[in-house]
N, C-alpha and C positions, 0 to 999 in steps of 0.2 A: 635434849639429851639423847634421844633415840637417833637423831640425825648423825651423831658422832659414831654410833655403832655401825653405820653403813660403811665407814672407812676403817674402823678398828678391826672388825671381824676379818675382812680380806687381808689386812696386814698380818694378823695373827696366823692365818692359814698359810700365807706365803712364807713367813718366817719358820713356822713349824716344818713345812715340807722341805725347805732348803736346809734347815738345821739337821733334819733326819737324813737327808741325802748326803750331806757332808760328813756326818758322823759315821754313817754306814760305809762310806767310801774310804775315809782316812783312819778311822778308829774302830775297825771291825772286832778288835780283840776285847773291847769293853762289852759287858753284858747288854743284851738287847733291851732289857727293862731300864737299865741305867741310861742308855742312849735316848730312850723315849722320854724319860723324866727330864733329861737335860733339854731336849727339844721342846717339851711342854713348858719348862721354865723360861726358855728363851721366848716362846710365843706369848706367854703371859706378861713377861717383862716388856716386850715390844708393844703389846696391846695397851698396857698401862701408860707407857711413854706417849704413844700416839693419841691416847684418849685425852691427855692433858695438853699436848702440843698442838693438836689439830682443833682445839676448842673453837676458836673464832673462824678458822678456815672452813670447817665442816658446815657451819651454819650459812656462811656466805656462798659456798659452792652449792648447797641444797637450794638456796633461794634463787641463785642464777639458773639452776636446772629447771626449777618450777617456772621461772619467767620464760625460758626458751620453750618449754612444753606448752605454755599457754599461748605464746605467739604462733607456734606451729599449728595449733588447733584452729586458729581463726582463719 
């Protein structure tokens, strides 16, 4: 389960930063607190989606990474 968070957290950070940038650029008339809440909601929603959709992929990618690391140490 923790392996999935390796992929979920960066997705959430990227979505939050892009959403904040887009809202600041195009919708500056909306209050800053509201824009941050919208960005946080988008980040949480994308994190939730990626948590469930990357379920099998995260474990396979982590195992492949461990295999590569063990081969390079030999």
